[in-house]
C-alpha positions in Angstrom: -15.8 71.9 -10.7 -14.7 72.2 -7.0 -11.0 71.6 -8.0 -11.2 74.2 -10.8 -12.7 76.7 -8.3 -10.0 75.9 -5.7 -7.2 76.2 -8.4 -8.6 79.6 -9.5 -8.8 80.8 -5.9 -5.2 79.7 -5.2 -3.9 81.4 -8.4 -5.7 84.6 -7.4 -4.3 84.3 -3.9 -0.7 83.7 -5.0 -0.9 86.3 -7.8 -1.9 88.9 -5.2 1.1 87.9 -3.1 3.4 88.2 -6.1 2.6 91.9 -6.3 3.7 92.4 -2.7 7.1 90.8 -3.2 8.0 91.5 -6.8 9.7 94.9 -6.2 11.6 93.7 -3.1 15.2 95.0 -2.8 16.3 92.9 0.1 19.5 94.8 1.2 17.1 97.6 2.1 15.3 97.3 5.3 14.1 98.9 8.6 15.9 96.6 11.1 19.5 95.4 11.0 21.9 93.6 13.4 25.7 94.0 13.2 28.6 92.8 15.3 31.8 94.8 16.1 34.0 91.8 15.1 37.6 91.4 16.3 40.2 93.8 14.8 44.0 93.6 15.2 44.0 97.1 16.8 41.3 96.2 19.4 39.9 99.3 21.1 42.0 101.6 19.0 39.9 100.6 16.0 36.6 102.3 15.1 33.4 101.2 13.5 31.6 103.4 11.1 28.0 102.8 9.9 26.9 104.4 6.7 23.1 104.8 6.4 21.5 106.0 3.2 17.9 106.1 1.9 16.0 107.3 -1.2 13.6 109.2 1.1 13.8 111.3 4.2 13.5 109.1 7.3 14.6 108.7 10.9 17.0 106.2 12.4 18.1 104.8 15.8 21.3 102.8 16.7 21.2 100.9 20.0 23.1 98.2 21.9 22.1 96.5 25.1 19.4 99.1 25.7 21.7 102.0 25.2 21.1 104.6 22.4 24.3 105.1 20.5 22.9 107.5 17.9 19.6 108.7 16.5 18.4 111.3 14.1 17.3 112.1 10.6 18.5 110.7 7.2 18.2 113.1 4.3 17.2 111.4 1.0 20.3 110.5 -1.1 22.8 111.9 1.5 24.8 109.4 3.5 24.5 109.6 7.3 27.6 108.3 9.2 27.4 106.9 12.7 30.8 106.5 14.5 31.0 103.9 17.2 33.9 104.3 19.7 34.4 101.0 21.5 35.8 102.8 24.5 32.6 104.7 24.9 30.2 101.8 24.1 30.8 98.3 25.2 30.3 96.6 21.8 33.7 95.5 20.7 34.2 91.7 20.6 37.8 90.9 21.7 37.1 87.3 22.9 37.0 83.9 21.3 34.6 81.1 22.3 32.8 83.4 24.8 29.1 84.4 24.8 29.1 88.2 25.0 25.7 89.5 26.4 23.9 92.3 24.7 26.8 93.5 22.6 25.0 93.2 19.2 24.4 96.5 17.5 20.8 97.1 16.3 20.0 99.7 13.6 16.3 100.6 13.0 14.6 103.2 10.7 11.1 104.4 9.9 11.6 103.9 6.2 13.8 101.4 4.3 17.5 102.2 4.2 20.7 100.7 3.0 23.4 100.0 5.6 27.2 99.6 5.1 29.7 98.9 7.9 33.4 99.6 8.1 35.8 98.6 10.8 39.1 100.3 10.5 42.3 101.8 11.9 45.8 102.7 10.7 45.3 101.5 7.1 43.5 98.3 8.2 40.0 98.4 6.8 37.3 95.7 6.5 33.8 96.5 5.2 30.5 94.8 4.4 27.0 95.4 3.1 24.7 94.7 6.1 21.6 92.6 5.5 18.2 93.4 7.0 16.9 91.1 9.8 14.0 90.1 7.5 16.5 88.4 5.1 18.3 86.3 7.7 18.0 82.6 7.9 19.3 79.6 9.9 22.2 78.0 7.9 25.6 79.5 6.9 29.1 78.5 5.9 32.2 80.6 6.8 34.6 82.3 4.4 38.0 83.4 5.9 41.6 83.3 4.8 45.0 82.0 6.1 47.4 84.6 7.3 50.9 84.1 5.8 52.8 86.7 7.8 54.2 86.0 11.3 51.8 88.1 13.4 50.7 86.7 16.7 47.6 88.9 16.8 46.2 87.7 13.5 43.3 85.3 13.6 40.7 83.9 11.4 37.2 84.5 12.9 33.4 84.3 12.6 31.0 86.3 14.7 27.3 85.4 15.3 24.6 87.7 16.5 21.4 86.4 18.1 18.2 88.1 16.9 15.7 86.1 19.0 15.8 84.7 22.5 16.8 81.1 23.2 18.4 80.4 19.9 20.4 77.1 19.8 23.2 77.0 17.2 25.2 74.0 16.0 28.7 74.8 15.0 31.3 72.6 13.3 34.6 74.5 13.0 37.2 73.5 10.5 40.0 74.6 12.7 40.9 74.3 16.4 40.0 77.4 18.4 42.5 80.0 19.4 42.7 78.7 23.0 42.7 75.0 21.9 39.6 74.3 23.9 37.5 73.5 20.8 38.8 70.9 18.4 38.7 71.1 14.6 35.8 69.2 12.9 34.1 68.5 16.3 30.5 69.8 16.5 29.4 71.9 19.5 26.3 74.0 20.5 25.8 77.5 21.9 22.6 79.3 22.9 22.2 83.0 22.2 19.5 85.5 23.3 18.5 88.5 21.2 21.5 90.9 21.0 24.0 88.3 22.3 27.2 87.8 20.3 29.5 84.8 20.0 32.9 85.0 18.3 35.2 82.1 17.4 38.8 82.7 16.4 41.5 80.4 15.2 45.1 80.7 14.0 44.3 78.9 10.7 41.7 79.5 8.0 38.1 78.8 9.2 36.7 78.6 5.6 34.0 75.9 5.4 32.9 76.0 9.0 29.3 75.1 9.3 26.9 77.2 11.4 23.2 76.3 11.8 20.4 77.6 14.1 18.4 74.6 15.2 15.7 76.2 17.3 12.7 76.1 15.0 12.8 78.9 12.5 15.0 81.2 14.4 17.3 83.3 12.2 20.8 84.5 13.1 23.2 87.1 11.6 26.7 85.8 10.8 29.9 87.7 9.9 33.3 86.3 9.1 36.8 87.2 8.1 40.0 87.9 10.0 41.4 90.2 12.6 44.2 90.8 10.2 45.8 88.8 7.4 48.5 89.2 4.8 48.7 86.7 1.9 49.6 86.2 -1.7 48.2 83.7 -4.1 49.6 80.1 -3.9 53.0 79.9 -5.7 53.7 83.6 -5.6 57.4 84.6 -5.5 56.6 87.6 -3.3 56.3 88.0 0.5 53.0 89.4 1.8 54.2 92.3 4.0 51.0 94.3 4.1 47.8 93.1 5.7 44.2 94.1 6.4 41.3 92.8 8.5 38.6 91.0 6.5 35.0 91.6 7.4 31.9 90.4 5.5 28.3 89.4 6.4 27.5 85.9 5.1 24.6 85.0 2.9 22.3 82.2 4.2 22.4 79.0 2.2 18.8 79.6 1.0 20.1 82.5 -1.0 23.1 80.7 -2.7 22.9 80.3 -6.5 24.1 78.0 -9.3 25.6 80.7 -11.6 28.3 83.2 -10.8 30.5 85.5 -12.9 33.6 87.0 -11.3 35.3 90.0 -12.9 38.9 91.2 -12.2 39.4 94.1 -9.9 41.4 97.1 -11.0 44.6 95.8 -9.4 44.0 92.4 -10.9 44.2 94.0 -14.3 47.5 95.5 -13.2 49.7 92.8 -11.7 47.7 91.1 -8.9 46.3 87.6 -8.9 43.0 87.0 -7.1 42.0 84.0 -5.0 38.5 82.5 -5.6 36.9 80.2 -3.1 33.7 78.1 -3.6 31.7 76.3 -0.9 29.3 73.5 -2.0 25.8 73.1 -0.3 24.8 69.6 -1.4 26.3 66.2 -2.0 27.1 65.1 -5.6 27.5 68.6 -6.9 29.3 69.2 -10.2 31.1 72.5 -10.5 32.4 74.0 -13.8 34.7 76.9 -14.3 34.8 78.5 -17.7 33.1 75.5 -19.1 35.5 72.9 -17.7 34.7 70.2 -15.1 38.3 69.2 -14.7 40.3 72.4 -14.3 39.8 75.9 -12.8 42.5 78.0 -14.5 45.0 75.3 -14.0 43.8 74.1 -10.6 42.4 70.5 -10.8 38.6 70.1 -10.1 37.6 66.9 -8.3 34.0 66.5 -9.4 31.5 65.6 -8.0 31.8 67.4 -4.6 30.3 66.7 -1.2 28.3 69.1 0.9 30.6 71.6 2.7 33.5 71.1 0.2 35.8 74.1 -0.4 37.3 74.7 -3.8 40.1 77.2 -4.2 41.6 78.5 -7.5 43.5 81.6 -8.8 42.7 84.1 -11.5 43.7 87.3 -13.3 40.7 87.3 -15.6 36.9 87.0 -15.6 35.4 83.6 -14.7 32.0 81.9 -15.4 31.3 79.5 -12.5 28.3 77.1 -12.6 27.2 74.2 -10.4 24.4 71.6 -10.4 23.5 72.6 -6.8 23.7 75.9 -5.0 27.1 77.2 -4.1 28.7 80.3 -2.5 31.6 82.1 -4.0 34.1 84.6 -2.5 36.8 86.6 -4.3 40.0 87.7 -2.5 42.4 90.4 -3.3 46.0 89.9 -2.2 48.6 92.1 -0.4 50.1 95.1 -2.1 53.6 93.5 -2.1 52.3 90.5 -4.1 51.5 92.7 -7.1 54.1 92.0 -9.8 53.6 95.5 -11.2 55.2 96.8 -8.0 58.9 96.5 -7.6 60.0 93.4 -5.5 62.1 95.6 -3.3 59.6 98.4 -2.9 58.7 97.5 0.7 55.1 98.6 1.0 55.3 101.1 -1.8 54.6 100.9 -5.5 52.4 102.3 -8.2 49.4 100.0 -7.4 48.2 100.6 -3.9 45.9 98.2 -1.9 45.9 95.3 0.4 43.9 92.1 1.2 40.2 92.2 0.8 37.4 89.6 0.7 34.1 90.0 -1.2 31.3 87.5 -1.1 29.9 87.5 -4.6 26.3 87.8 -5.8 25.0 84.8 -7.8 23.7 86.0 -11.2 20.2 84.9 -10.1 20.3 87.7 -7.4 20.8 90.7 -9.6 19.2 94.1 -9.0 17.9 96.7 -11.4 18.2 100.0 -9.4 20.9 100.6 -6.8 22.2 103.7 -4.9 25.6 102.8 -3.3 27.8 104.9 -1.1 31.4 104.6 -2.3 33.7 107.4 -1.2 34.8 106.6 2.4 37.1 109.6 2.8 34.3 112.0 2.0 33.1 111.7 5.6 35.2 113.6 8.1 36.3 111.3 10.9 36.7 108.1 8.9 40.2 106.9 9.6 41.2 105.7 6.1 44.0 106.1 3.6 41.7 105.1 0.7 42.5 107.5 -2.2 41.2 105.6 -5.4 37.6 104.4 -5.8 36.2 101.9 -8.4 33.0 100.1 -9.3 32.9 96.6 -10.9 29.8 95.9 -12.8 28.7 92.6 -14.4 25.7 92.6 -16.7 24.3 90.5 -19.6 25.8 91.9 -22.8 22.3 92.4 -24.4 21.4 94.8 -21.5 24.5 97.1 -21.7 22.8 99.7 -23.9 20.2 100.3 -21.2 22.7 100.6 -18.3 23.3 104.0 -16.7 25.7 105.2 -14.0 24.7 108.4 -12.4 22.4 109.0 -15.4 25.1 108.5 -18.1 25.7 105.5 -20.4 29.1 103.8 -20.1 28.7 101.4 -23.0 32.3 101.7 -24.2 33.7 100.6 -20.9 32.2 97.1 -20.9 34.3 94.1 -22.0 32.8 90.7 -23.0 33.3 87.6 -20.9 33.9 84.1 -22.3 31.1 83.3 -24.9 29.8 86.9 -24.8 26.7 86.3 -22.8 28.0 88.5 -20.0 30.2 91.6 -19.9 32.0 93.5 -17.2 33.3 97.0 -16.6 35.9 98.4 -14.2 34.9 102.0 -13.6 37.2 104.6 -12.0 34.9 106.8 -9.8 37.7 108.5 -7.9 36.8 112.0 -9.1 33.1 111.4 -9.1 30.3 111.8 -6.5 30.2 110.2 -3.0 27.2 108.0 -3.9 26.3 106.4 -7.3 23.0 105.4 -8.9 23.1 102.3 -11.1 20.1 101.4 -13.2 19.5 98.7 -15.8 16.2 97.1 -16.8 17.8 93.7 -17.2 19.6 93.6 -13.9 23.3 93.6 -12.9 25.8 92.8 -10.1 28.0 95.5 -8.7 30.9 95.9 -6.2 32.2 99.2 -4.7 35.8 99.2 -3.7 38.9 101.3 -3.2 42.6 101.4 -2.6 45.1 103.3 -0.4 48.6 102.9 0.9 48.6 99.2 2.1 44.8 99.4 2.5 41.6 98.5 0.6 37.9 98.0 1.1 35.2 96.3 -0.9 31.5 95.5 -0.6 28.5 94.5 -2.7 26.6 97.5 -3.9 23.4 95.6 -3.2 21.8 92.2 -3.4 18.4 90.6 -3.8 18.7 87.4 -1.7 15.8 85.6 -3.1 15.3 81.9 -2.1 16.3 80.1 -5.3 15.1 76.6 -4.5 11.4 76.6 -5.4 8.8 78.1 -7.7 6.3 77.9 -4.9 7.8 79.6 -1.9 6.7 80.2 1.7 7.8 83.3 3.5 7.7 84.1 7.2 5.4 87.1 7.5 7.4 90.3 6.9 10.4 88.5 5.4 11.7 88.5 1.9 13.6 85.2 2.3 11.6 82.0 1.8 12.0 79.1 4.2 11.4 75.3 4.2 11.0 75.0 8.0 8.2 76.5 10.0 7.2 76.2 13.7 3.7 75.6 14.9 1.8 78.9 15.1 4.1 80.7 12.7 2.4 83.2 10.3 3.5 82.9 6.7 2.8 84.0 3.1 2.8 82.0 -0.1 4.3 83.1 -3.4 3.8 81.2 -6.7 6.2 82.1 -9.5 4.0 81.9 -12.7 5.5 81.6 -16.2 
């Protein structure tokens, strides 16, 4: 009788907690940390933050105790915040140096969505920014090898401390820019709240391991390049145009086992995309479009060890599955790599754009209702050549009929993928509104992106970032990311996923 009473009490307790978390949209929050990562143009570049909310609210942007901006956000109207690195000491130009109090903190009274763009002179990198409550301890870096002779082009990752005395273990896959840190040799750093550490290398840092080891202390991690130009392997073209790459990384706890990639607009018109996969656990089997031996002609070497990086090339949709959690990033190549542009067109051609990196949502992390800001050049002061705007949408085929974009059905624009379980749409929103509302009862994945003369941007429209490892999950109080490690004295909440 006692056990039955205890079970009933636990079920009631867990069920009550389920209601608190069920409607979580984890890219919305009231506290964010972001880093002004290295850009090829240094202090000439500019950072723009785009803040949006479903309700009227107030916001504040600070760094090192200094107020950069504050004010009001009007519901469903994007609020831009421009950060001049010559006015505020937040730009990270260094490698392997601890920069004190240079992290940028964005807070709001009510939940907001935050997007960040670092740009100058047709060199634009962008990311969806994740709330502090969704951050965790362990990350792996995505970056890319520059294939153009440019001495100022580096692969990089940038870490922001969000709590004092955070010790971080780092194992880089490449020797540091200065040569002081050797490839594949672990080292430690310690950051306080607001401190920033950046590591740069000449070669691709993809697969670098980063883990906070001080109890349960989370960190924010961004990665990409200061600038890079590249084509897919085997291309007959020379990558003359380049962009900086800039994305916030998902913690390993939010990685999934199922991904669907869809071709971007330029991929349907002459480009070939690069896809990279990072494996989180030993003895992981990865399949691409149902095959365990080949990913569109690139050999798979299953099973894979923890930290392995898989790279393949694609012009079509892909269904990617794994027996353990993985992370997937999709790369667009330089404008001069596009076979639909004339080989001797220099940096011209019918299909504009340049390199971009987008870290993909696992299918397990879909959202049902998103408002995303898309049109970068609608805000005066944003230095961009972007002139064409698109949305990529991935959804289960059975849910297409219930999907709406800005209140309208777009059923005819979806195309089936592989066995038909999923479909995708590439939607031209160039002549549409600045922000877009996407709704589907069954959930979906979406990417906002755009192209200009030797320039592009792309970021996830939103993400859920649930911990996917357990039916019984434990959350640090106030967080929407479950954890498996807790410090003595930590407050936490339980969630039981019931059938």
